C-alpha positions in Angstrom: 0.0 0.0 0.0 1.2 3.5 -0.9 1.3 6.3 1.6 -1.4 8.1 -0.5 -3.7 5.1 -0.3 -3.2 4.8 3.5 -4.0 8.5 4.0 -7.1 8.2 1.8 -8.2 5.0 3.6 -7.7 6.6 7.0 -9.6 9.7 5.9 -12.4 7.5 4.5 -12.7 5.5 7.7 -12.6 8.5 10.0 -15.4 10.3 8.1 -17.6 7.2 7.8 -17.2 6.2 11.4 -18.2 9.7 12.6 -21.6 9.5 10.8 -22.4 6.3 12.7 -21.2 7.9 16.0 -23.6 10.8 15.5 -26.6 8.4 15.7 -25.3 6.6 18.8 -27.5 8.8 21.2 -30.6 8.1 19.1 -33.1 5.2 19.1 -34.1 3.4 16.0 -37.4 5.3 16.2 -35.5 8.6 16.3 -33.6 7.6 13.2 -36.6 6.9 11.1 -38.7 10.0 11.7 -38.9 13.1 9.5 -40.2 16.3 11.1 -40.7 18.5 8.0 -40.1 18.3 4.2 -36.8 20.2 4.4 -35.4 17.7 6.9 -34.5 14.0 6.4 -34.4 11.1 8.9 -31.0 10.3 10.3 -31.4 6.8 8.8 -31.8 8.3 5.4 -28.6 10.4 5.8 -26.7 7.3 6.7 -28.0 5.5 3.6 -27.7 8.3 1.1 -24.1 9.0 1.9 -23.4 5.3 1.4 -25.5 5.4 -1.9 -23.0 8.0 -3.2 -20.1 5.7 -3.0 -22.0 2.7 -4.3 -23.5 4.6 -7.2 -20.7 6.9 -8.3 -17.6 4.8 -7.4 -18.3 1.1 -7.0 -20.8 0.8 -9.8 -18.3 2.1 -12.3 -15.0 0.7 -10.9 -15.6 -2.4 -8.8 -15.0 -5.6 -10.8 -18.2 -7.7 -11.0 -20.3 -5.0 -9.3 -23.5 -6.2 -7.7 -25.6 -3.7 -5.8 -26.2 -4.4 -2.1 -30.0 -3.9 -2.7 -31.2 -2.8 -6.2 -34.1 -0.8 -4.7 -31.7 1.4 -2.8 -30.7 3.1 -6.1 -34.1 4.8 -6.1 -34.9 5.0 -2.3 -31.7 6.9 -1.4 -31.1 9.1 -4.5 -31.5 12.7 -3.4 -31.7 15.0 -6.4 -29.5 13.4 -9.1 -31.8 13.3 -12.0 -29.1 12.0 -14.2 -29.0 8.8 -12.1 -32.7 8.1 -12.5 -35.8 8.0 -10.4 -35.9 9.0 -6.7 -38.2 8.7 -3.8 -40.1 11.9 -3.0 -38.2 14.0 -0.4 -41.2 14.8 1.8 -41.9 11.1 2.1 -38.5 9.9 3.4 -40.0 9.5 6.9 -42.4 6.9 5.5 -39.5 4.5 4.7 -39.9 2.3 7.8 -38.2 -0.4 5.7 -35.3 -0.9 5.4 -34.8 -0.8 9.2 -31.9 0.9 10.8 -30.0 -2.4 11.2 -30.1 -3.0 7.4 -28.9 0.5 6.7 -26.0 0.0 9.0 -25.3 -3.3 7.3 -25.4 -1.5 3.9 -22.8 0.9 5.2 -20.5 -1.8 6.5 -20.8 -3.7 3.2 -20.0 -0.6 1.1 -17.2 0.4 3.4 -15.5 -3.0 3.1 -15.8 -2.9 -0.7 -14.4 0.6 -0.8 -11.5 -0.4 1.4 -10.7 -3.3 -1.1 -10.9 -0.9 -4.0 -8.8 1.9 -2.7 -5.4 0.2 -3.3 -6.4 -0.5 -6.9 -7.5 3.1 -7.7 -4.9 5.0 -5.7 -3.1 6.0 -8.9 -6.3 7.3 -10.5 -6.3 11.0 -9.6 -9.7 11.7 -11.0 -11.3 8.8 -9.1 -9.5 9.8 -5.9 -10.9 13.3 -6.3 -14.4 11.8 -6.7 -13.9 9.8 -3.5 -12.8 13.0 -1.7 -15.9 14.7 -3.0 -18.0 11.9 -1.5 -16.3 12.4 1.9 -16.9 16.1 1.8 -20.5 15.4 0.8 -20.8 13.1 3.8 -19.4 15.8 6.1 -22.1 18.1 4.9 -24.7 15.5 5.7 -23.2 15.1 9.1 -24.1 18.7 9.9 -27.6 18.2 8.3 -28.1 15.1 10.4 -27.5 17.1 13.6 -29.7 20.0 12.6 -32.5 17.6 11.4 -32.3 15.7 14.7 -32.6 18.9 16.7 -35.7 20.0 14.7 -37.2 16.5 15.2 -36.6 16.5 19.0 -38.0 20.0 19.3 -41.3 18.8 18.1 -41.6 16.4 21.1 -43.3 18.0 24.1 -41.0 16.1 26.4 -38.1 18.2 25.2 -35.7 15.3 24.9 -32.0 16.0 24.8 -29.7 14.7 22.1 -26.6 15.3 24.2 -26.1 15.0 28.0 -26.8 18.3 29.7 -23.7 20.1 30.7 -24.1 23.4 32.6 -21.2 25.4 31.3 -21.8 29.1 31.3 -20.4 30.9 28.2 -17.9 33.7 28.8 -19.2 37.2 28.5 -19.3 38.3 24.9 -16.5 40.8 24.1 -17.5 44.3 23.4 -18.6 44.9 19.8 -16.3 47.1 17.8 -16.3 48.1 14.2 -13.3 47.3 12.0 -12.9 49.4 8.9 -11.6 48.1 5.6 -10.4 50.2 2.7 -11.9 48.1 0.1 -10.6 48.4 -3.5 -9.7 45.6 -5.8 -9.4 42.1 -4.2 -9.4 38.5 -5.4 -12.3 36.3 -4.2 -12.6 32.5 -4.5 -10.6 29.4 -3.7 -6.8 29.6 -4.1 -4.8 26.9 -2.6 -4.1 23.2 -2.4 -6.5 20.6 -1.3 -10.2 20.2 -1.8 -12.7 22.8 -2.6 -16.3 22.6 -4.1 -16.7 23.8 -7.6 -18.9 26.7 -6.6 -15.8 28.3 -4.8 -14.1 28.9 -8.2 -12.9 30.4 -10.4 -11.0 32.9 -8.3 -11.8 36.3 -9.7 -11.3 40.0 -9.0 -14.0 42.3 -7.5 -14.1 45.9 -6.4 -15.2 46.7 -2.8 -16.3 50.1 -1.6 -14.9 51.0 1.9 -16.8 49.1 4.6 -16.7 48.1 8.2 -17.6 44.7 9.9 -18.5 44.0 13.5 -15.8 42.3 15.4 -18.0 39.5 16.5 -21.4 37.9 15.9 -24.7 39.2 17.2 -25.6 37.5 20.5 -28.8 36.0 21.9 -29.1 38.9 24.4 -28.8 41.5 21.6 -31.4 39.7 19.4 -33.7 39.4 22.4 -33.6 43.2 22.8 -34.9 43.4 19.1 -37.7 40.9 19.9 -38.7 42.6 23.1 -38.4 46.0 21.4 -41.1 45.1 18.9 -38.9 44.1 16.0 -41.4 41.5 14.8 -44.2 44.0 14.8 -42.5 46.7 12.8 -43.0 46.3 9.0 -40.6 49.1 8.3 -37.7 46.8 9.3 -38.6 44.0 7.1 -38.3 43.2 3.4 -41.8 43.1 1.9 -41.6 39.3 1.2 -40.1 38.7 4.6 -42.9 40.6 6.3 -45.5 38.6 4.4 -43.8 35.4 5.4 -43.6 36.4 9.1 -47.2 37.5 9.1 -48.5 34.3 7.4 -46.8 32.2 10.0 -47.6 34.6 12.9 -43.9 34.6 13.9 -43.0 36.6 17.0 -39.5 35.3 17.7 -36.8 33.0 16.4 -37.2 29.3 16.0 -36.9 27.2 19.2 -37.6 30.2 21.5 -40.2 30.1 24.3 -41.1 32.7 26.9 -41.4 30.9 30.2 -41.3 31.8 33.8 -37.9 33.4 34.3 -37.6 34.7 30.8 -36.7 33.5 27.3 -35.8 29.8 26.9 -34.5 28.0 23.8 -34.6 24.4 22.7 -31.0 23.2 22.3 -29.2 19.9 21.7 -29.2 19.5 25.4 -32.9 20.1 25.7 -34.9 23.2 26.7 -32.5 25.7 28.4 -32.6 29.3 29.5 -31.4 31.6 26.8 -27.6 32.1 27.1 -27.3 35.7 26.2 -23.6 35.7 25.5 -23.7 33.1 22.9 -24.1 34.0 19.2 -27.7 33.8 18.2 -28.6 31.0 15.7 -31.5 29.6 13.8 -32.3 33.0 12.1 -33.8 33.2 8.6 -32.3 35.6 6.1 -35.4 37.8 6.7 -34.9 37.9 10.4 -31.1 38.6 10.1 -31.8 41.4 7.6 -34.5 43.0 9.8 -32.2 43.0 12.9 -29.5 44.6 10.8 -31.9 47.4 9.8 -32.9 47.9 13.4 -29.3 48.4 14.2 -28.8 50.9 11.4 -26.5 48.4 9.7 -26.7 45.8 7.0 -25.6 42.3 6.2 -22.1 42.0 4.6 -21.7 40.9 1.0 -19.9 37.5 0.6 -17.0 39.3 -1.0 -16.7 41.7 2.0 -16.8 38.7 4.4 -14.1 36.8 2.5 -11.9 39.9 2.2 -12.2 40.7 5.9 -11.6 37.1 6.9 -8.5 36.8 4.9 -7.2 40.1 6.3 -8.0 39.0 9.9 -6.9 35.4 9.7 -4.0 35.5 7.2 -2.6 38.9 8.1 -3.3 39.3 11.8 -1.2 42.4 12.1 -3.1 44.2 9.4 -4.0 47.9 9.6 -6.9 49.4 7.6 -8.6 52.7 6.9 -8.4 55.5 9.5 -11.3 55.6 11.9 -14.1 58.1 11.5 -14.1 60.7 14.3 -17.0 60.3 16.7 -17.9 56.8 15.6 -17.5 53.7 17.7 -14.4 52.4 16.0 -11.6 51.1 18.1 -7.9 51.6 17.3 -7.3 49.4 14.2 -4.6 47.3 15.6 -6.5 46.6 18.8 -9.6 45.1 17.2 -9.7 41.4 17.5 -12.0 39.9 14.8 -13.5 36.7 16.2 -16.0 33.9 15.5 -15.3 33.5 11.8 -15.7 29.7 12.2 -17.3 27.3 14.6 -20.1 29.5 16.0 -22.7 30.1 13.3 -23.1 30.3 9.6 -23.3 33.9 8.8 -25.9 35.3 6.3 -24.6 37.6 3.6 -26.7 39.8 1.3 -25.3 38.0 -1.7 -27.5 35.9 -3.9 -26.1 32.4 -4.6 -25.0 32.7 -8.2 -22.1 31.3 -10.2 -18.7 33.1 -10.2 -17.6 34.5 -13.5 -16.3 31.7 -15.7 -18.0 28.9 -13.6 -18.7 25.8 -15.5 -20.9 22.9 -14.4 -19.0 19.5 -14.4 -20.1 16.8 -16.8 -22.3 14.0 -15.7 -24.6 13.5 -12.7 -22.0 14.8 -10.3 -22.3 18.2 -12.0 -25.8 18.4 -10.4 -24.1 18.8 -7.0 -24.1 22.7 -6.8 -24.7 24.4 -10.1 -28.4 23.7 -10.4 -29.2 25.3 -7.1 -27.9 28.7 -8.0 -31.2 30.5 -7.9 -33.5 32.0 -5.1 -31.0 31.4 -2.3 -28.5 33.4 -0.3 -24.9 32.7 0.5 -23.7 32.1 4.1 -20.1 32.1 5.2 -18.1 30.6 8.0 -19.2 27.4 9.8 -21.3 26.4 12.8 -21.0 24.4 16.0 -22.3 21.4 14.0 -19.8 21.7 11.1 -17.2 18.9 11.3 -13.7 20.1 12.2 -11.6 20.6 9.1 -14.5 21.1 6.9 -14.4 24.9 7.1 -12.3 27.3 4.9 -12.5 31.0 4.0 -13.8 30.5 0.5 -16.6 28.0 1.5 -20.0 29.0 0.1 -23.0 27.6 2.0 -26.4 28.5 0.7 -30.1 28.4 1.8 -33.4 30.0 0.9 -34.3 33.1 2.7 -36.9 31.3 4.9 -34.5 28.6 6.3 -34.3 28.6 10.1 -33.4 25.1 11.2 -29.7 25.4 10.4 -27.3 27.1 12.8 -27.5 30.4 11.0 -26.7 33.8 12.6 -25.2 37.1 11.5 -22.3 39.6 11.6 -23.2 43.2 11.0 -21.7 45.4 8.3 -21.7 49.1 7.5 -20.8 51.3 4.6 -18.0 53.9 5.1 
């Protein structure tokens, strides 16, 4: 075995084992339920990520290929029209068969066959890239599995916890400062070695007007002030479509919030807990994030501003930017510590999810992975508490429709200069 094959096998095994570990706290009943059309059962996530390797790798490259179960080709196809028929997404929770035990057997079978194939294909760069895509795809589903399970458990009046309760008070949120950036011409998009999704390229040049970003994310306490201050009753703060959406669903606060004796509470992965004001607020739709920004006389950043600022902050920590405006709440440029780029919350931007200049969709069914979703969605940057470690990078482009709330989505404020 070559060193490259051993590295790929180790990476494959680590990612695949983590998916199974994520369902360890769940019952078989938990794993089969679907709480809404946008979510999928945990069992389905386990099967679909296995389907990817069986369909795109083993079917084309395994000698004497025989499917584990021919019906799985339809049952666990997500949106790959080029592959063929698929089971309707809103009905995934009706798939009581196969049981969880058979899905786990399916995973074990495909894992063993992939382990046998890897030494044979280690010299095939294109196939190794496809396997890496499958692993990155599985890491995305690991995050979806956690957020989908959270939504499912939130629908239970018993408020069951996914994780053991651990009373660890967060540190006080640092004071919010505004960091100015000169703007100008800058390059945006993936530039480096290693994996990146196709939607992160090509790298291209954009012009940025001078702007400022908040040094940290908006907290629960800050957003609670917006809620308690009538933010959900003031149409002047909301985009017209957002106001209609809010009114149609009679929304008065973010997802998972409840006002109980003692104040606001929120359903978390450890069950129903008092709102921890210092933590970054999450589970906001684009509309809610945008309305809060208007309430603060600010706005959401563009994805180019976010990437430019993140590179300045993370790659050039000693950077100095534009002079501060007299009388405004800017700190000394070299004293501002920009934090919470990753691992706290996906951060909404005001940028529509669209192809970069020169983007080309890949050939074949794999080309359906990103390109066909480039409409009616907004870009989020960063990563969340549910994102697997190592899956984040500055150029990563996440995307969701403006009404999505069940993901760990928050916001960082921006201003024009």
